[in-house]
C-alpha positions, -999 to +999 in steps of 0.1 A: +199-091-194+176-108-179+145-112-179+122-109-152+100-140-147+067-148-133+074-157-100+098-125-099+060-109-106+049-131-076+074-126-055+064-088-056+031-085-053+032-111-022+057-083-007+030-055-025+006-082-002+027-082+036+030-040+029-007-031+034-012-054+065+018-041+081-005-008+067-040-016+078-022-034+112+000+004+113-040+026+108-053+003+139-024+008+168-028+047+157-067+047+160-063+027+192-039+053+204-061+088+197-087+067+216-069+064+244-052+102+251-081+124+228-116+127+219-132+111+200-131+123+157-166+127+152-180+093+123-181+109+095-145+129+103-136+094+116-141+078+081-124+097+057-091+103+076-092+066+068-103+071+033-078+090+029-050+071+043-063+044+022-061+066-010-029+080-002-016+033-001-039+032-031-025+057-049+014+048-040+005+009-050-004+013-086+024+040-089+053+011-077+029-015-101+035+010-129+069+013-123+073-020-122+056-034-150+076+000-166+108-022-153+097-051-172+083-043-198+120-025-209+136-051-199+123-076-218+126-053-249+165-053-244 
């Protein structure tokens, strides 16, 4: 079995960074849509919603990174 290289990890991190950027773009588009058709929510509520979305994305990112690292460690053990 091939062992994971630093290049593979770098590629994974680049992909994760690209996905996070896409999430930020999507959040901005959703916020713009909400501003266009609905009454603007209270500032505190809007910040809480953004924080919740950000926390969910970070949690998912950590889980993906942990799974990737576990797979790398397993591959190194074989």
